C-alpha positions in Angstrom: -61.7 -17.6 29.3 -61.7 -20.5 26.8 -59.3 -20.0 25.1 -55.5 -19.2 26.2 -54.7 -15.2 24.4 -50.7 -14.6 23.4 -50.8 -11.1 24.1 -52.2 -11.8 28.0 -49.5 -11.7 31.0 -48.9 -11.3 34.5 -47.6 -8.6 34.7 -47.2 -8.0 38.6 -48.7 -9.9 42.2 -49.7 -8.7 45.2 -49.4 -10.5 48.5 -52.3 -9.0 50.8 -52.8 -10.7 53.6 -55.8 -12.8 53.4 -55.4 -13.8 49.4 -53.0 -12.7 46.4 -54.2 -10.2 43.8 -52.8 -10.3 40.1 -52.5 -7.4 37.7 -52.5 -8.1 34.2 -51.1 -5.9 31.1 -52.7 -7.1 27.4 -49.7 -6.9 25.2 -52.0 -5.9 22.4 -53.5 -3.0 23.7 -50.8 -1.7 26.3 -53.7 -1.4 28.7 -53.3 -3.2 32.5 -56.0 -5.4 33.8 -57.6 -6.7 37.3 -58.6 -9.7 37.5 -62.6 -8.9 37.7 -61.9 -7.4 34.3 -60.6 -10.8 32.6 -64.4 -11.9 32.0 -66.5 -8.0 31.5 -67.0 -7.6 27.4 -64.8 -4.5 27.1 -61.7 -6.5 28.1 -60.9 -10.0 27.5 -64.6 -11.4 27.7 -65.7 -10.3 24.6 -62.1 -10.0 22.4 -61.8 -12.2 19.2 -58.7 -12.0 19.0 -57.7 -15.6 20.7 -60.3 -17.6 18.5 -59.3 -15.6 15.1 -55.6 -16.5 15.9 -56.7 -20.1 17.0 -58.7 -20.3 14.0 -55.1 -20.7 11.6 -55.0 -16.8 10.2 -53.1 -15.7 7.3 -49.8 -14.2 8.5 -50.2 -10.9 6.9 -53.2 -10.4 10.0 -52.1 -8.8 12.6 -54.5 -8.4 15.2 -54.8 -4.8 16.4 -56.8 -3.5 20.0 -57.6 -0.4 21.7 -58.8 1.2 25.0 -60.2 4.2 24.7 -61.6 4.6 28.1 -61.7 2.4 30.8 -64.8 -0.2 29.7 -64.4 0.3 26.2 -62.7 -0.9 23.6 -62.5 -1.4 19.7 -60.4 -4.2 17.6 -59.2 -4.8 14.4 -57.1 -6.5 12.7 -54.7 -5.4 9.7 -53.9 -7.0 7.0 -50.0 -5.8 6.1 -49.8 -6.9 2.7 -53.0 -5.1 1.3 -52.6 -2.6 4.1 -56.8 -3.3 4.9 -58.3 -2.5 8.2 -61.1 -5.7 9.0 -63.7 -5.6 11.3 -64.2 -9.4 11.0 -61.6 -11.1 9.2 -63.5 -14.3 8.0 -65.5 -12.7 6.4 -62.3 -11.0 3.4 -59.9 -13.3 4.2 -61.2 -17.0 3.9 -63.7 -16.1 0.9 -62.4 -13.1 -1.7 -58.1 -12.7 -0.6 -56.7 -14.5 -2.9 -53.2 -14.0 -1.1 -54.7 -16.2 1.5 -51.4 -18.2 3.6 -52.3 -20.0 6.6 -49.4 -19.4 9.5 
């Protein structure tokens, strides 16, 4: 991942005979991920949350992620001020929202 995700934490390190294995926890989706999952599109590799957060989003915009089944996920954002769900917040927030307040 080129951009650090604040929701991805190291959960457990297993010390094996010839290597270490790390399990990560996505706090956003409340799921455990293996090292090899981090580059997959359904996990961290296709997640837009770090890039949205790096672009100074509105303070009312909160990311959400749901891992329905292993190998699939859905990411969306909610505006806590207007109580709406957005799949791509930049399509609405930057151009149309009059309440936009950068963090």
